[in-house]
C-alpha positions in Angstrom: 0.1 0.1 0.0 1.7 3.4 -0.9 2.3 6.0 1.5 4.0 9.2 1.9 7.3 9.1 4.3 9.3 11.8 5.6 13.3 11.8 4.5 14.5 10.1 7.6 12.3 7.4 7.0 13.6 7.0 3.7 17.4 6.9 4.5 16.4 4.2 7.0 15.0 2.2 4.7 17.5 2.5 2.1 20.0 1.7 4.7 18.1 -1.4 5.5 18.4 -2.4 1.7 15.2 -0.9 0.2 14.8 -0.6 -3.6 14.5 2.8 -4.8 12.8 3.5 -7.9 12.8 6.9 -10.2 9.5 7.3 -11.9 10.4 10.4 -14.4 11.3 9.9 -18.1 14.4 8.1 -18.8 16.0 11.5 -20.2 15.3 13.0 -16.9 17.0 10.0 -14.9 19.8 10.0 -17.1 20.5 13.6 -16.5 20.6 13.2 -12.9 19.4 10.4 -10.3 20.0 9.3 -6.5 22.7 6.5 -6.5 21.3 3.1 -6.9 18.1 4.3 -8.0 16.5 2.0 -10.6 14.4 4.0 -13.4 11.1 2.8 -14.1 8.7 5.9 -15.9 5.6 6.3 -14.3 4.0 6.1 -18.1 5.5 2.5 -18.2 5.1 1.3 -14.5 3.5 -1.6 -14.8 3.5 -5.6 -13.0 5.7 -6.6 -16.0 8.4 -3.3 -15.8 8.7 -4.0 -12.1 9.1 -7.8 -12.1 12.9 -7.0 -11.5 12.1 -5.7 -8.0 12.3 -7.9 -5.1 9.0 -8.2 -3.7 10.4 -9.1 -0.2 12.2 -6.1 -0.1 10.7 -2.1 0.4 10.3 0.0 -2.4 10.7 3.9 -2.4 9.2 5.3 -5.2 10.3 9.0 -5.7 9.8 11.7 -8.6 11.5 14.9 -8.6 9.1 17.6 -9.5 10.4 21.0 -10.6 7.3 22.8 -9.9 
């Protein structure tokens, strides 16, 4: 179930092995992204495109919005 979390919680999850998914378009991901982040653009986010994620580990999904 998706939920919003604070920065400190994200850091703890990442330290514990959470998977980071960046949902911006590939061009923007290629310009800059968090180290270790996996790019799965929101427009192609499906069961098939997320199949490479480990279902036993938490997933942190993020998108940097310039607005």
